[in-house]
N, C-alpha and C positions, 0 to 999 in steps of 0.2 A: 504494500500500500504506500510505498515511499512517494511522497509528493501528492498523494490523493487526499481528497477531503470527504468527510462523511458526517452526516447528522444522524444521531441516534436518539429517538424519542424514548421516554421512560428510562433513561440511562442513569438515573440517580441511585438505583439499587436493583438487586435481583438480576433477572435475565438481561435487562437493558444495560446495566453496569458491566455485566460479563461480556456482552456483545461489544460495548465500547472498548473494553480492555483488549478483546480479541482482535479488533480491527486496528488498534493502535500500532503503528510502525514508525520507525525513525523517518523524519521528514514529512510525515503526514499531519493532518489536522483532524481532530475529532471534536465535534460540537456535542456536548453532553447536555441534553434537554432533560429537565425534571420539573415537577409541579410544585413541591412544597418543602422538601427536606434539604435545606442548604448544606448541612453538615455531611449528609450522605453524598450529595452531589460533589462536594469538595473532595471527598475521599475517592469517588469515582474518577474525578479529574486527576488526582494525584497518581492513581494507577495508570491512567493513560499517559501522563507525562513521564512516568518511570520507564515506559517503553520507548521513549524518545520522540513521541509525537507531541504536537502542540494540542493542549486541551482548552476548550472554550466552554465555560459554564453558562448555560442558557436557561433561565427559569421561564417557563411558559405553560399555560394550561391548554393542551391541544384540543380540548372540547370547545374552545372559544375561537371562532374564526379570525377575529382581529388579533388575538394573541399568536395564532399560527402565522399570519402575515408578518407580524413583528419578528417572530422567530426566524422565518426565512430571510427577512431583511438583515437580521443580525448575523446569521450564518453566512450570507453572501458577503457582508462587510468584513467579518472576522476571518473567514476561511477562503474568501475569493470565490469566483464562480459566476 
């Protein structure tokens, strides 16, 4: 995934956090989306960063269309694309 960018929703914990960590590769960027648990999201970001990828913590409720638009705007700004 070197140089690639990925957005993982529900990445603050559980399967989403594991997916974000599995996709993290040196030179890549992983946008870690979560809904409410700032500490869990920070831990997920730390696991991503430990793999050599850039981690972007992105709080957004994906059941809210406006929040999803803002999430994609943030991902494009922070990760490019």
